[in-house]
C-alpha positions, -999 to +999 in steps of 0.1 A: +834-277-433+803-287-452+780-314-438+750-331-454+717-323-438+685-342-447+653-323-450+622-343-441+586-332-446+555-352-439+520-340-445+507-318-417+542-314-401+570-289-399+602-293-420+625-316-401+663-317-405+687-345-395+724-350-400+737-384-410+771-377-396+757-366-362+731-390-349+708-373-325+713-338-339+679-328-353+659-296-356+628-283-374+612-252-388+578-241-398+591-229-432+618-242-454+639-211-448+635-214-410+645-251-411+676-242-431+685-215-406+679-238-376+700-265-392+731-243-392+725-233-355+717-269-344+748-283-361+771-256-347+758-261-312+761-299-315+797-296-327+805-272-298+792-298-274+813-325-289+844-304-286+836-295-250+832-332-242+865-340-259+849-361-286+862-363-321+843-344-349+835-368-377+847-361-412+818-352-436+802-381-454+799-382-492+765-376-507+767-409-527+772-428-494+743-410-476+717-414-503+715-452-498+709-451-460+674-458-447+674-425-428+677-407-462+646-423-477+622-396-489+645-368-476+660-340-496+698-335-489+713-301-486+747-288-474+752-270-441+785-252-437+800-247-402+834-237-389+844-255-358+858-233-330+895-234-330+896-224-293+890-250-267+867-243-238+883-247-204+864-256-172+872-236-141+862-236-105+853-205-086+842-198-050+811-176-044+785-172-017+752-188-024+733-155-026+758-143-052+752-173-074+714-168-070+719-132-082+742-142-110+717-169-122+688-144-121+708-118-142+719-145-166+683-156-172+673-120-178+699-118-206+692-152-220+726-166-211+739-195-191+757-188-159+791-194-175+784-173-205+770-145-183+801-145-160+825-145-189+807-118-208+803-097-177+840-099-168+849-089-203+825-060-201+802-074-228+770-073-208+760-037-213+728-032-193+721+001-176+720-018-142+755-032-148+769+003-156+753+017-125+767-011-104+802-004-118+800+033-109+788+025-074+816-001-069+841+026-079+830+049-051+845+044-017+820+030+008+820+042+045+830+015+069+802-005+084+789+006+118+809-008+147+841-011+127+870+013+127+880+028+094+916+013+095+905-023+101+902-047+072+869-065+068+870-103+062+858-114+028 
């Protein structure tokens, strides 16, 4: 879908971008090209958030209707094309120990991902760090039973 973006530029400021169909969705860039790139990313993320929240995605406005709005005064309109995700995100609950969540959060921050994104990508084998590969090899090796336990006894998890 193509949505109208409004490019704003005041003296001594970056290029600002707003979207008449998505109040509150704004971004900026130091250069015109950066502002255009950021506009696509901002709109895509905004739409993803609306979808996750179960909100309806508005139909694109017509340029003739947008030009007369006060928010368009002095702005240069341009089109931003986005393809809404066809797949719905599903919320799940998991159980983990606190120290495991701390470790997951630390690793997620290192890779620049959210906890959810890190867990999904890790489980699908998409996080390809040397450490992750080393951990998988270690997990594949049998471990000796902890001291004080007999080899045939199952440990509680």
